[in-house]
N, C-alpha and C positions, 0 to 999 in steps of 0.2 A: 323548318323549325318554328314552333309557336311560342308564345309567352304565356305563362301560367296565370290563370284568373286570380290566384292568391296574391299576386303582386300588382293587380290593376290600379290600386291607389298610387303606388310608387311610380310604375312605368307610365301610367296614364297621365299623372301630374307632370312627370318629366317630359312627356311628349308635348304637352301644352306649353310648358315653359320653353322648351327647345324651339317650338314653332314661333313663339313670340320673339325670342332672341334672334332667330333667323330673319324675321321681318326687319328687325333693327339693323342687321348686317347688310341686308339688301339696300336699306336707306343709305348706309355708309358708302357702299359700292357705287350707287347712282350719283352720289355727291362728291366723287373724286377720291374717296379713301379706299381705293381698291385693295391694296395690300392688307390694310387693317381689316377691312370687311371680309375678305376671303380667309384670312387667318382665323378670325373669330368664328366664321362659319364652320371651318374645319374643326375647331376646338369644341364647338357646341355639338356637332354631329358625333364626334368621338366620345364626348362625355355621355351623350344619350345612349349610344351603343354600349358603352361600358355598364351603364345602369340597367339597360334591357338585358344584358348578358346574365346578370344576377338572377333574372326571372325567366330564363329560357326553359322550355319544356320539350326536349327532343323526343321524337318517337322512338320507342324501344320495343324490340320483339323478344319475348322470353324464349329460352331454349325449347326445343321440341320435346325433350324428355320430360314427361309429366311428373317424375319423381324428384325433380330438382327444385330447390328453393332459390329464388333470385335475391340479389342484394337489395335492401330497402333504400339505399342511397348511393350516390356517387362519392368516392373518396378513397382513402387509404386505410387498410385494416391496421389499427393501432394495438389491439390486444385481443386475445382469445382466452377466456378464463371460465372456470366453474364457479357459479354463484351458489352458495349453500342455502340461502334463505329467501329466494325470490318468491314473494307471495302476493299474487293479484289474481283474483278469480278469472278463469278456471285453472291458472297456473300456480302451483304451490310446491315448495321444496327446492330441490337441486335443479339447476338449469345451466346450460352452457351459453355464455354470452360472447358475441362477436361485436367489438366496438369499432366503428368506422368514423374517422376524422374527415370532416368536410372543410376545405379551405375556402376562401372567398372566391376562388376561381372555379370551384366545382358547381355543377347543377345542384340546386338546393331543394327540389321537390322530393318528397318521400313516397315510396311505392310499397304495395303489399307484396310480401315475399312469396305468398302462395294464395290459393283460394282460402278465404279467411272470414269466419263469422265472429264479429266483435262482440265480446261479452261485457267487458268493463273498460272504463276510461278514468284514469287518475292523474290529476294535475298536482305537481309539487312546486311550491315556491322555493326559491333558493338564490344562490349567488350566481355570479357571471365570471367564473374563472376561465382562463384560456382553455379551449376544448382539448388541447394537447396535455393539459395537466391531469395526472392520474386521479386526482381527487374530484375532478369535475363530475364524474359519473355519480358520485355519492352526494354532492352538496349543491350542484347547480340546479337552476330552474329546469323542470322536465315535464313532459307529458307522455304517459304510457298507455298504449292500447294493448289489451290482452284478449285472447279469444281462442277459438278452435280452428286450427288449420286442417285442410283436407288435401290429400294427395291420393288420387285414384280412389281406392276403397278404404284408405287408412286416415284416421283422424288423430290429432295430437295437439297439445297446448302450444300456443305461439304468441309471442309478444314483441312489440317494437317500441322503443323509447326514444323520443326526440329530446335532445338536451341543448340548451342555449350555451353559447360561448361568450368570450369577452366582447366580440363584435356583434354576434347574433343575439338579439334580445327580443325576438318576436317569434313565438311558436304558433303556427297556424295548423289547427286540427279540427275541422268541422264534423268529423265522423263521431257518431254517438252509438252506444250499445244497441245491438239489434241489426246493425248494418252488415251487409255481406259484400266483400270485396273480391275481385278477381285477381289472379296472379299478375303482378306488374302494374296494377291500377294505381294511379296517382291519388293520394288521399290527403295530403297536407304538405307543409314545407316548414323549414326553419330559415329565417331570413339572414343572409350575409355570413354564413360560415358557422360551424357547429359540430355536433357529434350525434350519431344515430347508432343505437344498439339493437341487435337482434337477439332474442332469447328463444332457445329451443330446448327440448328435453336432452338431458345428458346421455340417455340411452336411446338407441333407435334412430339417431340422426347423425350422419357422417359430415363433418365440416370439411369443405373442399378448398378453403383458402388458408393462407398463413399470414402471420404478421408481416407487414410491408407490402402486401399485394394491393394493387389498385383495382377497385371494383366500380361497376357502373350499374346504377339502380335499374331494376327491371330487366337487365340483360345478363349480368354476370351470375353464373351458378355459384352460390355461396355454401350450399349444403345439399345433401341427398337424404331422403327418407328411406331407411333400409326396409327390406321386405321381412 
C-alpha cells in the first residue's frame, strides 16, 4: 500500500517530526530512562501510523465487466435519491444521486467511476456541517466535476461531487476541464472524513447498491449502464 501524493505535506511533515522525536527517545534510552524512552517511541510510531493511515492509497482493481461503474469513494451509502434540477454542463435536469459517507477511518482518495471526459468544474463555498447531516449536501463546501462517461460504445452524463464535513475542511481536486480519466483512477481527495456523491442519469443506469451498503472506491460495482 502506498500513500497518496495529495497528503505529502501532512504525512511528510509528520515523518520528519516523528524522526526527530525518535532521536530524542533514543537519547532517553541511552541515559537510563529506558521505560520512558521505549514508551514514548511506541507512542510516536503509533501516532505517525495513524496519520499515515488517513492518506493511504490502496491498489484497487475494477470489476472485469466493462458496463459497471465503480464507487468514487470508500464509505457507507447514506442515501439514493432523484435530484430534479441538477445543472452543470453537460449534465442538466433530472439525475439519480448516490451519497456516500466517509468516516475518518475510511480511505479518503476519490476515484473516477468510469472512463470519464471532464467538461466542467464548479467550486461552492459553504458550511462545514457533519457529513451525516442530510443538509450537508445542499449547504456545505463542495467541488463538483461533471462530464461525459463512456462504457463500451455508450456515452452518458456523469458527475461526482466532493463535500467537506465537520472534520474534513480541505478538498483536493487538481483535475481541470478537458482531462480524461480512466475507470478507477485516483483524481483527488477530501481530507479527514466527508461525503462523496455520484450523479448518473435517472434512465438507462441501474443502481446496484442500497442504503447501508459499504462500498470501496475503484472496486465496488455501484451501477450498471443498461444496453
